[in-house]
C-alpha positions as CSV (number, residue, x, y, z in Angstrom):
1,X,0.0,0.0,0.0
2,X,1.4,3.4,-1.0
3,X,1.4,6.3,1.4
4,X,2.0,8.9,-1.3
5,X,-0.9,11.2,-1.7
6,X,-1.7,14.3,-3.8
7,X,0.2,13.5,-6.9
8,X,-0.1,12.8,-10.6
9,X,2.2,10.3,-12.4
10,X,2.4,11.3,-16.1
11,X,3.5,8.9,-18.8
12,X,6.2,11.1,-20.3
13,X,8.3,14.2,-19.6
14,X,6.4,16.5,-21.9
15,X,3.5,17.3,-19.6
16,X,1.6,19.2,-22.2
17,X,0.9,16.0,-24.1
18,X,1.3,13.4,-21.4
19,X,-1.6,11.4,-19.8
20,X,-1.5,11.1,-16.1
21,X,-3.1,9.3,-13.1
22,X,-3.0,10.1,-9.5
23,X,-4.6,10.7,-6.1
24,X,-6.0,13.7,-4.3
25,X,-6.6,13.1,-0.6
26,X,-8.3,15.7,1.7
27,X,-9.7,15.4,5.2
28,X,-13.1,14.2,3.8
29,X,-12.3,12.4,0.6
30,X,-9.9,10.5,-1.6
31,X,-10.2,11.0,-5.3
32,X,-8.4,8.8,-7.9
33,X,-8.0,11.1,-10.9
34,X,-7.0,10.9,-14.5
35,X,-5.5,13.7,-16.5
36,X,-6.1,13.6,-20.3
37,X,-4.5,16.0,-22.7
38,X,-6.9,18.5,-24.2
39,X,-6.1,20.2,-27.5
40,X,-7.7,23.6,-28.2
41,X,-7.0,26.8,-30.1
42,X,-8.3,28.8,-27.2
43,X,-5.2,30.1,-25.3
44,X,-7.3,30.1,-22.1
45,X,-8.3,26.5,-22.4
46,X,-6.8,23.9,-20.1
47,X,-4.0,21.6,-21.2
48,X,-5.7,18.6,-19.6
49,X,-9.2,17.6,-18.6
50,X,-9.3,15.9,-15.1
51,X,-11.6,13.0,-14.5
52,X,-12.7,11.1,-11.3
53,X,-15.0,8.2,-10.8
54,X,-18.6,8.5,-10.0
55,X,-20.0,6.4,-7.1
56,X,-21.1,3.8,-9.8
57,X,-17.6,3.8,-11.5
58,X,-18.2,6.2,-14.4
59,X,-15.5,8.7,-15.5
60,X,-16.8,12.2,-14.9
61,X,-15.0,15.4,-15.8
62,X,-14.3,17.3,-12.6
63,X,-11.7,19.9,-13.5
64,X,-8.7,20.8,-15.5
65,X,-5.0,21.6,-15.6
66,X,-3.8,24.9,-17.0
67,X,-0.3,26.0,-18.1
68,X,0.7,29.4,-16.8
69,X,3.9,31.5,-16.6
70,X,5.4,32.9,-13.4
71,X,6.9,36.4,-13.1
72,X,10.1,35.2,-14.7
73,X,8.3,33.8,-17.7
74,X,8.9,30.1,-16.6
75,X,6.0,27.8,-17.2
76,X,4.1,26.0,-14.3
77,X,0.9,24.1,-14.1
78,X,-2.2,24.6,-11.9
79,X,-5.0,22.2,-11.2
80,X,-8.6,23.1,-10.4
81,X,-11.6,21.0,-9.4
82,X,-14.6,23.3,-9.6
83,X,-17.2,21.6,-7.4
84,X,-14.8,21.1,-4.6
85,X,-13.3,24.6,-4.8
86,X,-10.0,22.8,-4.9
87,X,-7.0,24.6,-6.4
88,X,-3.4,23.5,-6.5
89,X,-0.1,23.9,-8.3
90,X,1.9,21.0,-9.7
91,X,5.5,20.6,-8.7
92,X,8.2,18.2,-7.7
93,X,8.3,16.4,-4.3
94,X,11.3,17.4,-2.2
95,X,14.3,15.2,-3.0
96,X,13.0,13.7,-6.2
97,X,14.0,14.6,-9.7
98,X,11.5,12.6,-11.9
99,X,9.7,15.2,-14.1
100,X,6.8,12.8,-14.7
101,X,5.9,12.6,-11.0
102,X,4.2,15.8,-10.0
103,X,3.1,16.7,-6.5
104,X,-0.3,18.4,-6.2
105,X,0.3,21.4,-3.9
106,X,-3.0,22.7,-2.6
107,X,-3.6,26.5,-2.2
108,X,-6.4,28.6,-1.0
109,X,-8.1,30.8,-3.7
110,X,-7.6,34.5,-3.5
111,X,-10.6,36.8,-2.9
């Protein structure tokens, strides 16, 4: 049994086109998630759609992953799950250097 929570394991280094699967754990739920690349000409569209399982086992779209740029112009990714009000950045776990394993780092939305 793994004790790693809040992560997405992608299937390749290029996260823009990679598929991923992972887990989001909060105080009141555990969500197995899938990230599926999404291609759009809209620059505000997510790079991925995020799916979780319904109680009967159906894949339902619950959110997305967006590629953004920080103040230095370097890209980073954010994850949002609308109905839960859940927002997070993706990044590396301390001490690991595998670019396909991304920690989900929750943050509180700004007012």
